N, C-alpha and C positions, 0 to 999 in steps of 0.2 A: 510490483506482482507484475510479473509480463506474461500475459493470456494471451497469444495468436489468435485464439479462434474469435475473439471477441476485436481484433485488433482492426480491422478491415472497416467495421459498422462504427466503430468508434470513433476512430480518424475522422470518417464522414459526419460523425455527427456532431465534432467536435465544433468548430466554429459556430454551429449554430448554441450552443449552450453558454458559451461564452459571450454569445451576443446579447441573449437574453436578459441578462442581468446589466446592460449597458443601457444608460441612459445619454452617455454623451455623444461625442459626433459618431457618424456611419464609419462601419471596418473600413481598414483599408485598402486600396486597390489589390495589395499583394493579396492580404490577409482573406478578402472576397475571392480573388483570383483560384486559390488555393486556401480550400477546408482545413487541413491539417495544422496551418501554420496559426490560429488564435489560439488552440491552446497550449502548443509550444511555444508563442510568445509571453504567453500568462504562466507556464509553468518553467521554462528553462529562461527567459529575459526578466520578468518583471521583479523589481524591488517589494511588488505584495506580496507574492509566491515566496520570494526569500524570505520575508517576516513572518508568514506564516509556518513556515516551517522551523524557522528559529523559536515561536511562539512554541508550537509543539515539542520541542525537543526540551527547554525549559521549563515545559511547564511536568514534561516526566521525569526530568532528573530532578525535580523539587519533590516529587512524588515519590519517587524510589530514596531518595533519601529518609524520608517519614519512614517506609516498610521497613528498613533495613534498620532505624533504628527500633519500630516498633512490628515485629517479625509478625506476619497475617498467620490467621489459623491454617488458611486454604490460598491456594494460587489464581492465578486470573484465568487458567485455561480452564473450559467445561469437560467436567468429567465424562467420562464414557456411558452413554446412553440417557446423558443429560438432553434436556428441551430449554427453549426461552420461557415455556412456562411453570416447567420446574426445573431450575436450573440447578447443577450442583457442581461443585468444584473437586478440581485434584486437592490430594491433602498436602499441605507442605511440612509437618509434622521431619524432623530431623534430615530435614534438606538445605543445602545452600543456594542462597539468592543466584537468581537467573534472571536476564531480559533477553526476551526473542521477538526476531526483526526479519521482514521483508527482506529484501534486498534492493529488488530494483524500482528504482522511483520512491522508495524508503531510505535506505542508506546512500544509495550515489543514485547519480543522475545519468542514465547513458545516451549524453549528447553526443558522441559517433555514429550509431547505430537510430537516431533519432533523423541527425543531420541528413544522412544517408539517404531515409527513408521518404523524407520532404521532398530531398533533390532528384533520387531515383526513379531508376525507368520503372513505369506500371507493369513492365510485363513478369520483372522479379518475384517467383513466389516467397511469400514471407517466410515460411519454415526455414529454407535455405539460407537466407539470408538472417534471420536469426540464428540460426545451427554456427555459421561463419563466424555470428559474431561473439559466442558462447564462447568459443576456441581460439578469440585473439590474443593478443598481449595484455588485455583492459586500460593503457592506456588511453585513452578516449573518453573514460567516464569524469565525473567530479563528486565530490561525496554532497549530500543535499547538504544547504544552509545548517550550520549548526549541529550536524553530525559529529563531527570531528571530536569536538570538546565534548559533547555529550558521553559519546561513547567512551573517551577517558576515563571520564569523573566517574561512569560506570564503575568502570574497573579498579578504579582507586578505591570506591566505595566496599570491593571485594565481591563485585555483582558479575557473573560470567555473562559475558553478549555472545548469543548465539542468534545463528544467521538459520532461516529457516525459507528455501527460495522453490520457485515452479521453476527454475534453470534445470536442466538434464547434464551439464558437463562440470564436474564438482570441480576438477581443476583448473577449469576456465573461471568458474564462480568464486575461487581462494583468488584467483589471480587479480579481478577486477574489484574484489573488495581488498586487497594490499595495496592493489593501484591507487583506491581514493585514499589512501592512508588508514583504513578501519581495519585490518588486522590482529591481532593474527585470527586465520577463516580455520580452520582442521577438518576435512572430512570425516564425518560419523562422532567427531566430540560436540564442535562448537557450532558446525556449519553441515545442515541436512539440504537436500534436494529432491526431485522428482522421484527420479529414479527409485531413491530408496525405500517404497514403498509403491505399491500396485494399486494405488487410487488415483490416478488421474490427476487434477488438478485440488482435488482434496488436500490440506495439509493436517486435518486431525491427527490420523496416524502418526504422524512426526511428532505434533506438539503432545502428542499422549505419551511417546517417546521420552523428551524430554521431562514432561513432567512427573515421569517416576523417578529421576535424577533428581530434578533442582525443584525447589519452590519458584515456581513463575511470578515475578512480581509485577511484571511488567509485560505488557505486547504490543507493536509498532507496525502501521503496516499503511498502504495507499487501498487497498481493497478490504471488502468486506470478509471477504473470506481470509483475511489476514490471520482474524479471529476466531471463527468460526465457520465448519464444513455447512453449519445451520443456512449460511446468508448463502451455501451457491445455490440454492432450488430458482427453478425459474418463475417467476411470476412478472406483474404489472410494474408499473414506475410505484403505484400507489402501494403496491402490497410488500414493495421492498424496501420501499420508505418504514411501513407499519412494524417493519421486523425491528429495523434499528432506532423504532421510537418507542418498543412495546415498557413495558415499566420495569422490567426485570433487566432488560438489555441499557434503557438510557443511562442509569445510573452506573455503568462502566466506563462510560467515553468521560477520558480528561481522568478515570479514576482508575486506573489500570490499562485501560485502550485508547492508543491515543493513534489518529488516523494524520496522515502528509497527505495534501493536496496532488490531484494527479488529474487533471482534465483533457488529458492525451489520450490514453486509452481505456478500456478497461469496462466490468459490467455496468458502472455506474452512466456510461452514455449511453443510455438509451431512453425509447419513447418519443412519440411527434408529438407538436405544441399540442394539439386536445389532452394527451397523456398529462405533462407538465401542469396545465394551468384548470384549475377547476373552474367547470360551468359557470357555476355561482360567483366564483372572483375575476370575472372579464369585463375589462370596460374599456370606451371607446369615447372621444371626448362630445360627439353630436349625442351621445347615450344609446346608440343601437345598441 
């Protein structure tokens, strides 16, 4: 999911986030000179990100195959008025199966835009550049590793693949999806964009429309807002993590809700070192 409002802060922090878990050599000179690069190195270049993406797609296809054979009573879309403390899910009664996916950095990688963002002038406003990118021919994208085969497998099983994106330009989104080899994507049928509802970056209104027609047996995204708008509340690093760890939610990860890696932008990239590391879990070789 491409969230423009979070991009500047996210890219500034991305180098720090990747470095936190690195016990090997210090970052390269290039990565240290440009804090945007480290997250991009990981997502768009590393074998590790490739493997994680394929792992998610493989798990999703296996899960969906089971649900096609054993149709569930409820979908994995939270019903209107549901909360994490008292979750309720849209009914599957009489509905055909579907899987719903975010687009950017979930089913396709925005290589062209991110390369331009890495090397471009700092005085160019994000909103204008992203609008131009949305309206481009879509050729400078690739499918996320594993997406092409997984989406083909879902369709072979009779599962309708639906894209729910926070892009604004429906025609541009369809072009990009087709260019990545993941189509078809038909606006209003198997493709929904932000301008279809008046809920800003929230996707629940579109999810409910989809769940009215389909039994949604799986969803995939790179941001927690791709699963429920309840995740979009403002909060500290610890509070956001607690939402994902709640007992009613934790059971859904890998069992209907599938997350794809994105250390480049988004709401995940926030928090200072003090926010990330609990005071009672810090260490120094001298014991200080």
